[in-house]
C-alpha atoms as one frame of an Amber mdcrd trajectory, in Angstrom:
protein
  16.613 -34.967 -35.606  13.399 -36.394 -34.856  13.931 -37.407 -31.687  15.527
 -33.868 -31.319  12.521 -31.862 -32.404  10.583 -34.500 -30.180  12.590 -33.719
 -27.459  12.607 -29.608 -27.969   8.472 -29.974 -28.207   8.281 -31.592 -24.963
  10.056 -28.871 -23.025   8.157 -26.542 -24.850   4.895 -27.894 -23.728   6.202
 -28.259 -19.578   7.332 -24.473 -19.881   3.976 -23.633 -20.894   2.346 -25.816
 -18.192   4.474 -24.675 -15.534   4.384 -20.839 -16.494   0.441 -21.031 -16.791
  -1.595 -19.874 -13.635  -5.253 -20.871 -13.876  -8.076 -18.128 -12.513 -10.666
 -19.548 -10.412 -13.147 -21.010 -12.460 -15.744 -18.774 -11.338 -14.023 -15.415
 -11.906 -12.530 -16.596 -15.294 -16.214 -17.360 -16.580 -17.271 -14.217 -15.409
 -14.325 -12.303 -16.873 -13.936  -9.941 -14.171 -13.021  -9.474 -10.627 -14.479
  -7.629  -7.518 -12.459  -5.052  -6.036 -12.894  -3.177  -2.581 -11.700   0.118
  -2.584 -11.978   3.596  -0.405 -10.956   6.568  -2.862 -10.028   8.829   0.108
  -6.264   7.989   0.342  -4.035   9.730  -2.314  -1.825   9.313  -4.205  -2.875
   5.507  -3.552  -6.489   6.403  -4.456  -8.958   9.094  -4.757 -11.425  10.631
  -7.017 -10.667  13.233  -9.405 -11.505  16.955  -8.145 -12.225  18.279 -11.982
 -14.176  14.921 -12.930 -14.773  12.496  -9.749 -13.175   9.484 -11.819 -11.580
   7.075  -9.668  -7.950   7.773  -9.958  -4.178   6.970  -8.098  -1.493   4.432
  -7.801  -3.721   1.711  -6.619  -6.174   2.289  -9.294  -4.064   2.255 -12.255
  -2.079  -0.542 -10.734  -5.266  -2.553 -10.509  -6.111  -1.792 -13.540  -3.076
  -3.147 -15.462  -3.168  -6.275 -13.389  -6.481  -6.816 -14.892  -5.084  -6.470
 -18.315  -2.725  -9.316 -17.559  -4.846 -11.427 -15.819  -7.313 -11.100 -18.541
 -10.288  -9.864 -16.724 -12.098  -6.468 -15.776 -11.709  -5.005 -12.699 -15.002
  -3.933 -11.308 -14.138  -1.882  -8.215 -16.260  -2.042  -5.512 -16.327   1.043
  -2.786 -16.771   0.487   0.779 -16.062   1.481   4.262 -12.634   0.349   5.717
 -14.478  -1.283   8.697 -16.279  -3.273   5.674 -12.476  -4.855   4.144 -12.702
  -8.011   6.260 -16.115  -8.780   5.943 -16.389  -8.300   2.497 -13.804 -10.753
   1.907 -15.034 -13.021   4.156 -18.756 -13.175   2.970 -17.172 -13.362  -0.835
 -19.315  -9.702  -1.630 -15.455  -8.955  -2.831 -12.678 -10.826  -4.566  -9.947
  -8.744  -3.452  -9.093  -5.408  -1.685  -6.557  -2.968  -3.440  -7.051   0.314
  -1.368  -3.643   1.301   0.309  -3.931  -1.857   2.869  -1.178  -2.367   5.256
   0.038  -5.990   5.293  -0.087  -7.513   9.077   0.571 -10.693  10.460  -2.318
  -9.980  12.879  -4.218  -9.793   9.860  -2.899 -13.314   8.146  -5.878 -15.324
   9.217  -8.657 -13.422   7.906  -6.904 -12.860   4.397  -4.057 -13.022   2.562
  -1.631 -10.581   1.316   0.371 -10.097  -1.850   2.888  -7.259  -1.221   3.203
  -4.667  -4.054   4.907  -1.672  -2.187   6.902  -1.033   0.620   5.441   1.658
   3.076   5.596   2.960   6.778   5.092   5.691   8.772   7.416   9.009   8.533
   7.450  12.006  11.115   7.468  15.238   9.443   7.375  18.733  11.045   6.572
  22.479   9.358   9.633  23.505   7.321   9.908  26.895   9.092  11.081  24.706
  12.154  13.354  22.371  10.472  16.326  23.382  12.467  15.039  22.300  15.147
  14.099  18.583  14.226  17.714  17.919  12.344  17.105  13.964  13.460  14.110
  11.804  14.891  15.684  12.010  18.411  14.978  15.687  18.343  11.334  14.428
  18.996  11.474  13.121  22.472   9.816  14.949  24.941   7.465  16.575  21.917
   3.978  16.788  20.795   3.458  14.127  17.804   0.161  13.901  16.392  -1.446
  11.309  14.031  -4.668   9.474  13.132  -6.393   7.549  15.883  -7.911   5.251
  13.387  -4.730   4.134  12.218  -1.602   1.911  13.393   0.095   4.985  14.180
  -0.385   5.340  17.503   1.213   2.447  18.587   4.030   2.838  15.979   4.530
   6.195  17.564   4.472   4.575  20.982   6.635   1.846  20.536   9.626   4.002
  18.556   9.078   6.203  21.665   9.620   3.743  23.916  12.642   2.585  21.898
  14.624   5.605  21.402  13.192   8.063  24.091  13.346   6.434  27.366  12.751
   8.889  30.259  11.607  11.573  27.779   8.835  10.189  25.871   7.116  11.209
  23.208   3.852  13.105  24.048   1.443  11.355  21.385  -1.906  13.363  20.420
  -4.781  11.344  18.399  -6.391  13.453  15.750  -9.250  12.777  13.207  -7.103
  11.974  10.119  -4.073  12.950   8.548  -5.743  16.323   7.432  -6.626  17.275
  10.936  -3.398  16.431  12.183  -2.026  19.105   9.382  -4.265  21.484  10.582
  -2.846  21.118  14.354   0.622  21.506  13.049  -0.416  24.302  11.189  -1.586
  25.754  14.178   1.205  25.036  16.481  -0.770  22.576  18.483   1.299  19.855
  18.095   5.191  19.836  17.089   5.439  17.113  14.462   2.438  14.575  12.570
   3.077  11.162  11.432   2.073  10.363   8.034   2.576   7.108   5.851   5.532
   7.220   3.827   3.758   6.171   0.458   1.498   9.544   1.012   4.299  12.139
   2.032   5.584  12.878  -0.901   2.049  14.122  -2.342   0.820  15.893   0.728
   4.181  17.853   0.238   3.352  18.436  -2.900   0.334  20.056  -2.576   1.552
  22.479   0.080   4.912  23.223  -1.503   7.559  24.662   1.162   4.934  23.802
   4.316   6.631  20.594   5.337   9.736  18.849   5.640  10.192  15.133   6.657
  12.089  13.905   9.734  14.543  11.212  10.036  13.658   7.595   7.953  10.406
   5.783   7.588  10.241   3.648  11.039   8.460   0.481  11.311   8.724  -0.496
   7.712   6.142  -2.520   6.425   4.292  -3.431   2.928   1.288  -2.169   1.451
  -0.586  -5.398   0.017  -3.519  -6.390  -2.053  -5.788  -8.720   0.346  -7.425
 -11.907  -1.428  -9.464 -14.648   0.589  -7.198 -17.178   2.122  -8.561 -20.232
   0.336  -8.107 -18.664  -3.330  -4.625 -20.025  -3.721  -5.006 -19.926  -7.912
  -5.998 -16.258  -7.151  -3.277 -15.433  -4.897  -0.502 -17.069  -7.430  -1.953
 -15.435 -10.676  -1.463 -12.053  -8.520   1.891 -12.664  -8.075   2.583 -13.308
 -10.942   0.742 -10.375 -12.263   2.834  -8.026 -10.108   5.937  -9.657 -11.205
   5.247  -9.591 -14.787   4.327  -5.476 -14.327   7.615  -5.477 -12.631   9.454
  -6.962 -15.510   7.969  -5.342 -18.396   8.360  -1.583 -16.951   4.621  -0.906
 -16.280   5.592  -1.103 -12.715   8.361   1.213 -12.367   6.337   3.814 -14.697
   3.526   4.012 -12.413   5.943   4.565  -9.691   7.711   7.685 -11.095   4.219
   8.868 -12.074   2.727   8.758  -8.263   6.236  10.046  -7.178   6.822   6.712
  -5.430  10.050   5.185  -6.480  11.603   4.864  -2.878   8.365   2.638  -2.121
   9.052   0.409  -4.795   9.849  -3.243  -4.367  12.102  -5.843  -6.646   9.597
  -8.859  -6.416   5.888  -9.799  -4.972   5.973 -11.284  -1.985   3.033 -13.381
   0.302   2.341 -12.724   3.662   5.465 -10.423   4.435   3.993  -8.382   6.674
   5.215  -8.309  10.437
């Protein structure tokens, strides 16, 4: 009996040791983590018009991750072009702000993927009959923010599917400008991230309709310093824990992102 009890105790101890993930000492000591965010990408992150408080899927996910890790999330507002420099210089410990995991970024940061994403074509609902599938966009004017990866992605899709009748791409000053040009008839279709399109359609009921499927599918991820292996592993396990306990699914449903959910966190799965 004593041998059995000792064996059980050893197994239990091994289980605890294997399951435990240590945060970097400085983060564990300070009890907080500095996270970069640009709150202008609803429903991922934005300021509540009524209260000016930070809100959105990423914000609520970040707070839930903090609770799982036993640390406080300290949001640091910055600009998109400062994301990578902030990680490189240690001004922030992480980026959680609708950031896409691209292989080209893997030398600068390590990405913990927590959401499926990708560009999606959409048109005015009044013209839906003209665009029964994405092939109908060939030869048409399609607009998207020139500051994103959408221009290159649209060009690649056009080259693969439109051959001698390519899409005429129109660069815009952000997604709001693309929608304005769409309403004015200056473009025939626009491109929006699949994670944001349902939110936009809710803001303007009956205005838009999606066309085809999400193209160039990828992942939205938490960016972390390449050398912080312990923090990376802690984040992976925290995301998986939120998936397992149902918190993740509740947040997906709240922000109408059910189609973007993942089953398990991955690291650097972006192409």
